N, C-alpha and C positions, 0 to 999 in steps of 0.2 A: 458105638459115633453113625450107626447111622438114626437114628432117637433120637441125637441129636442138632442133625437134620428139619426131620419132619416136625423140631416141637423148632425150629428158626421160620422154617419155607410158612409155620399154621400161623406164627404173626407175621412176616410178610402180609397173608392173603389177608390176615385178617383187619391190619393197614389201611388194606385197602380200601374195608369199608363188604366183605365177605360172608355171609350170613354162618352158623355155626355147622349145614346143616352142608353151604358153599362149596367149605372146606370140609369134612365129611366125607364125602363126594370122592374131590380133586382126590388126596390124600390117602383117603379107606381109613380116618383115623373116627375112631370113636365118641360121639360127639362129648362122652361122661370124660374122655381125655382135652377135648379141648379142651372146658370149662375149665378143671384139673389145670392145666399154661393158661388157658385166656382170659382168667379171669378180671384181670386188670387192663382190659384192651378191648368196654364196652364203645359200641358199636355209636358214634356222635347220630345227634334229629337230622344233620344236613345224608350221611348216609341213609340214614333210613328213608330221610321223602325221600330214594333216589330210587331204593329195593321196591316201593312203590307207585310208584308205577310201573314197574315188572307186576300182573295179573298175575303171576306162577306165583313172587313171592309173598302173599297174602301171608299167609301164614308164615312162613318161616318166619317175618319181620315184626307180627301178634310176641313168637314167642320173644322174637328176642327183647321189647318192650316188653313185658313178663318178666324174663330177662334182669335184666336190669332193676325191673321193679324187688321183686324178693331181693338181688343183690343191695340195696339201699337201705330197701325198712333191716339186712340182717348187722350192714355196716352201723342204718344208729339203736338197734340192739346190740352192740357190742360196741359202741362209746357212751351207747349210759354208763353202761353196767365200768368201763373204766374207771370214768365219774367214780362212781356211788366208790371202786375198792378202791383207788386214789385217793380219797381223804379215811377210805377207813386202815389204811397200812402204809403215809407218808411219816409220822411219826413212831417210829419204829424204836424202841429200848434198845440199849449197848446187847445188852444177854441177848433181845430177838434176832437181833441185825449177828450175832456170830451165829445164832441159830441158825438163820439162812445159809449163812456159811459155808459152817458146818456142815449140810441137807447138799448142798451147791457141791462142795470139792467128794462125799463120798460114792452119787452117780460120775462127777467130769475129770476127776483130782489123779494125780499120781499118788500111788498105796504106799510104795517101799516106804516105811520105818527109819527107815536111815536118811531114804536121799532128805531132797530141798523138797519144800513147797512150790510142788508144782499144780497151773492148773493149764489150760489150751481149752480153746474154741473158736468156727469159725463168730461168731459173732457178736461181734463191739458190744451191743448193750449186757452179755454172757461177764463179760472183763468186763469191761467199766463197776462192773458190779465187785469182779474177785475185786479191780484194785478199792471199790469201799471195801469190800472188809479186812483186807491187806491190813490197812491206815489206821482205818474206824473202832474195831473189834477189836483187830491182833495189835494196834497197836505197833507194828513195823514202820518204819522208815519208808519214805518214800522210794529214797535216794540207793536204799538196799536196795530196792528187788529190778529184778534183771528183764528188759522183752526179748524172746524167741518168735522169729518165725517160720515158718518148715511155704518152703510159698514150691508154682509149677514153676517147669524150664522154659515156659509161651512172657515170661512175668515182668511184666518190669522190679528189681528187687526196687533202686533207691525208689520209686513211688507207693512201692509197698506200707516198705519199712513211715515215710513219708504221711503217707493216710495212717494210720495207727500210729506215731509218737501224735497226730494234731491230737484222733479223735485217743487220745490216752489222757492226753499234756503229759510226757513226760518221753522224753531228750537225746537226741538219736546214741550220746553216747553211754547211753544203759539198754544201747539193743545189741545185740550177742550178735554172729556172721550170722545169719539164717541160709540155712537149712535146704537146698531147694532136691525140687523131685523131678528125674531125671523129665518123666510123662511131661508131658502139658492137658496145661487148664483146660484151652476150645475143646479136650477126648473127652472129660470126663460132663458126662450127663449133671446127674444135678455138684451145682457149682457151687452152693453154699450163700456167703454172701460177699463171693466174685475176690476177696481182696487175701483168702490165702489161712491160713492158724497162724494162728497168733497166743501163744504162752505167758504168761510170767508164774517169773522162779524168784530163786530167796533163800537162804541157807541161813537156816534158825534148827536143825533141829531141837530143843524141848520143843517150841509150838509144833515139830510137827507130830512130836510124840502126843505133844495132849492131842492138836488134833487128829488119828490116828488112832486116840485109847476113848477117845471124845465117840467117834466113830463104835470103836466098837461096846461100850457101856451102851451105852442108847439099841445096839444091837444084839444086849446082850439078853441086856431087859425086857424088851418086849416082842423076843420069840419067848422071853420065858410066859408070860402075858399070853401067849396065842395059844402053849399051849396047855396053861394052865387050864385054861376055855375050850379047849378040846375036849 
């Protein structure tokens, strides 16, 4: 809880135009931690100009400008890579799409062989890809897929159901009754994407067996190859 309060206070000070050095001195938090927390809150040119009026902060102003320059270069580099990879991967074959979903399920899905196909995550993008995989690679009708949510006790259930309904383009009639955790979201330091955990679930024993046996076959094959090399 203390860490949550520190982060909120650090964000407030940053929005007021404080430098990392000032915030670090006031809250006793390392600059490396502040860099993780406040990366999305660069100082504006106006705030930097105000700091210039005080000679004591000349070095800190230079550090802030250097940090902004590095961040812009980093963002440009990421965008260049993104554009390149977007062209490279925008047209997956059905087999490639199926395999991508298999590996995602291997890491995130429910593994019980005789249970439903079920995968949950906090990231809407992961759920959207999973939905695309289920409907396009596995050819499961969208109306057979059920959505279930894990929410915290202090969250607006109706609002969160509407959020996920809009994100996934799934009607509320396909939502199961949400599971409400007794704990409060405000007490959680790592809040993920802020809308609880969403899961997609469909009962299809034959498809579930195929998924699990595909995972086993891939695993066994490459373990044998590794052992042969060793």
